[in-house]
C-alpha atoms as a printed R data frame, in Angstrom:
    type eleno elety resid chain resno        x      y       z
1   ATOM     1    CA   MET     A     1 -311.897 52.737  -3.562
2   ATOM     2    CA   MET     A     2 -314.586 52.468  -0.895
3   ATOM     3    CA   LEU     A     3 -312.291 51.871   2.052
4   ATOM     4    CA   ASP     A     4 -308.566 52.003   2.733
5   ATOM     5    CA   TRP     A     5 -308.363 48.296   3.522
6   ATOM     6    CA   ASN     A     6 -304.694 48.429   4.529
7   ATOM     7    CA   ALA     A     7 -305.303 51.179   7.081
8   ATOM     8    CA   TYR     A     8 -308.448 49.434   8.291
9   ATOM     9    CA   ARG     A     9 -306.575 46.127   8.724
10  ATOM    10    CA   ALA     A    10 -303.837 47.879  10.728
11  ATOM    11    CA   ALA     A    11 -306.415 49.635  12.932
12  ATOM    12    CA   LEU     A    12 -308.280 46.376  13.415
13  ATOM    13    CA   LYS     A    13 -305.111 44.575  14.519
14  ATOM    14    CA   THR     A    14 -304.444 47.368  17.006
15  ATOM    15    CA   GLY     A    15 -308.020 47.197  18.293
16  ATOM    16    CA   VAL     A    16 -307.947 43.416  18.668
17  ATOM    17    CA   GLY     A    17 -304.612 43.716  20.495
18  ATOM    18    CA   ALA     A    18 -306.118 46.232  22.912
19  ATOM    19    CA   PHE     A    19 -309.157 44.022  23.449
20  ATOM    20    CA   GLY     A    20 -306.821 41.075  24.019
21  ATOM    21    CA   ARG     A    21 -305.161 42.928  26.865
22  ATOM    22    CA   LEU     A    22 -308.593 43.433  28.463
23  ATOM    23    CA   SER     A    23 -309.872 39.927  27.789
24  ATOM    24    CA   PRO     A    24 -306.945 37.642  26.948
25  ATOM    25    CA   ASP     A    25 -308.867 34.398  27.394
26  ATOM    26    CA   THR     A    26 -311.481 35.492  24.865
27  ATOM    27    CA   VAL     A    27 -308.913 36.336  22.204
28  ATOM    28    CA   ARG     A    28 -306.810 33.263  22.976
29  ATOM    29    CA   SER     A    29 -309.914 31.075  22.636
30  ATOM    30    CA   TYR     A    30 -310.831 32.756  19.350
31  ATOM    31    CA   VAL     A    31 -307.342 32.135  17.977
32  ATOM    32    CA   GLY     A    32 -307.596 28.490  19.041
33  ATOM    33    CA   LEU     A    33 -310.971 28.136  17.344
34  ATOM    34    CA   SER     A    34 -309.730 29.866  14.202
35  ATOM    35    CA   SER     A    35 -306.715 27.601  13.867
36  ATOM    36    CA   ALA     A    36 -308.448 24.325  14.794
37  ATOM    37    CA   GLY     A    37 -309.571 23.580  11.247
38  ATOM    38    CA   ALA     A    38 -306.048 23.915   9.897
39  ATOM    39    CA   LYS     A    39 -304.596 21.127  12.026
40  ATOM    40    CA   LYS     A    40 -305.443 18.331   9.563
41  ATOM    41    CA   ASP     A    41 -304.906 20.614   6.545
42  ATOM    42    CA   VAL     A    42 -307.109 18.511   4.289
43  ATOM    43    CA   LEU     A    43 -308.383 21.456   2.248
44  ATOM    44    CA   GLY     A    44 -305.193 23.479   2.228
45  ATOM    45    CA   ALA     A    45 -304.677 26.997   3.483
46  ATOM    46    CA   LYS     A    46 -305.635 28.765   0.244
47  ATOM    47    CA   THR     A    47 -308.953 26.914  -0.020
48  ATOM    48    CA   ARG     A    48 -309.734 27.687   3.632
49  ATOM    49    CA   GLU     A    49 -309.064 31.388   2.941
50  ATOM    50    CA   LEU     A    50 -311.353 31.324  -0.108
51  ATOM    51    CA   ILE     A    51 -314.080 29.764   2.030
52  ATOM    52    CA   ALA     A    52 -313.418 32.383   4.701
53  ATOM    53    CA   LEU     A    53 -313.889 35.147   2.124
54  ATOM    54    CA   ALA     A    54 -317.230 33.714   1.015
55  ATOM    55    CA   VAL     A    55 -318.364 33.465   4.633
56  ATOM    56    CA   ALA     A    56 -317.063 36.986   5.316
57  ATOM    57    CA   VAL     A    57 -319.334 38.285   2.571
58  ATOM    58    CA   ALA     A    58 -322.277 36.232   3.820
59  ATOM    59    CA   GLN     A    59 -321.728 37.548   7.358
60  ATOM    60    CA   ARG     A    60 -321.018 41.104   6.153
61  ATOM    61    CA   CYS     A    61 -317.791 41.298   8.173
62  ATOM    62    CA   ASP     A    62 -315.368 43.954   6.917
63  ATOM    63    CA   GLY     A    63 -312.727 42.830   9.394
64  ATOM    64    CA   CYS     A    64 -312.944 39.275   8.047
65  ATOM    65    CA   ILE     A    65 -312.762 40.598   4.484
66  ATOM    66    CA   THR     A    66 -309.555 42.538   5.031
67  ATOM    67    CA   ILE     A    67 -307.770 39.812   7.017
68  ATOM    68    CA   HIS     A    68 -308.763 36.923   4.730
69  ATOM    69    CA   THR     A    69 -308.165 38.880   1.500
70  ATOM    70    CA   GLU     A    70 -304.608 39.557   2.625
71  ATOM    71    CA   GLN     A    71 -304.078 35.896   3.535
72  ATOM    72    CA   ALA     A    72 -305.682 34.525   0.356
73  ATOM    73    CA   LEU     A    73 -303.467 36.728  -1.805
74  ATOM    74    CA   LYS     A    74 -300.352 35.791   0.192
75  ATOM    75    CA   LEU     A    75 -301.237 32.127  -0.388
76  ATOM    76    CA   GLY     A    76 -301.450 32.663  -4.141
77  ATOM    77    CA   ALA     A    77 -305.188 33.008  -4.689
78  ATOM    78    CA   SER     A    78 -305.951 34.654  -8.009
79  ATOM    79    CA   GLU     A    79 -308.634 37.247  -8.610
80  ATOM    80    CA   ASP     A    80 -310.536 34.605 -10.605
81  ATOM    81    CA   GLU     A    81 -310.441 32.159  -7.669
82  ATOM    82    CA   ILE     A    82 -311.594 34.858  -5.279
83  ATOM    83    CA   ALA     A    83 -314.385 35.891  -7.655
84  ATOM    84    CA   GLU     A    84 -315.541 32.263  -7.958
85  ATOM    85    CA   ALA     A    85 -315.649 31.876  -4.170
86  ATOM    86    CA   LEU     A    86 -317.620 35.112  -3.912
87  ATOM    87    CA   GLY     A    87 -320.001 33.841  -6.586
88  ATOM    88    CA   VAL     A    88 -320.839 30.952  -4.268
89  ATOM    89    CA   ALA     A    89 -321.541 33.426  -1.445
90  ATOM    90    CA   ILE     A    90 -323.798 35.459  -3.725
91  ATOM    91    CA   ALA     A    91 -325.694 32.385  -4.950
92  ATOM    92    CA   LEU     A    92 -326.196 31.050  -1.433
93  ATOM    93    CA   GLY     A    93 -327.269 34.460  -0.184
94  ATOM    94    CA   ALA     A    94 -330.013 34.518  -2.770
95  ATOM    95    CA   GLY     A    95 -330.850 30.885  -2.102
96  ATOM    96    CA   ALA     A    96 -331.021 31.473   1.638
97  ATOM    97    CA   SER     A    97 -333.376 34.396   1.047
98  ATOM    98    CA   LEU     A    98 -335.590 32.156  -1.050
99  ATOM    99    CA   VAL     A    99 -335.614 29.405   1.601
100 ATOM   100    CA   TYR     A   100 -336.325 31.859   4.424
101 ATOM   101    CA   SER     A   101 -339.089 33.430   2.348
102 ATOM   102    CA   THR     A   102 -340.880 30.076   2.520
103 ATOM   103    CA   ARG     A   103 -340.561 30.267   6.315
104 ATOM   104    CA   VAL     A   104 -342.266 33.669   6.290
105 ATOM   105    CA   MET     A   105 -345.081 32.287   4.168
106 ATOM   106    CA   ASP     A   106 -345.398 29.351   6.584
107 ATOM   107    CA   ALA     A   107 -345.640 31.829   9.461
108 ATOM   108    CA   VAL     A   108 -348.321 33.748   7.552
109 ATOM   109    CA   ALA     A   109 -350.319 30.549   7.018
110 ATOM   110    CA   THR     A   110 -349.947 29.581  10.692
111 ATOM   111    CA   TYR     A   111 -351.057 33.040  11.817
112 ATOM   112    CA   GLU     A   112 -354.033 33.067   9.461
113 ATOM   113    CA   ALA     A   113 -355.074 29.539  10.551
114 ATOM   114    CA   ALA     A   114 -355.016 30.593  14.201
115 ATOM   115    CA   GLU     A   115 -357.166 33.633  13.402
116 ATOM   116    CA   ALA     A   116 -359.786 31.596  11.550
């Protein structure tokens, strides 16, 4: 095990609570933003949590990973469903690197053209 995710999640909740006491409007606004997508509930809570896990990986957010893993499992997500969602994150991460590599090459060409 790389990290004690249960202890980390508990510490994170404590830290967010402390931050909320310092900046309640910020945390209240975050909670409002986080729950806004659930109002229509078109995708369903489990699907939203699977998407959140893929985004958590893409954003490299350990806090997001621990919170959304707990929620996905509570909502009945299987390991296979989680792995499939993570496969999408992995594929898009590689795809995004490929797309942004073309941007670097465009920048190289622009730089070289300006130097000529």
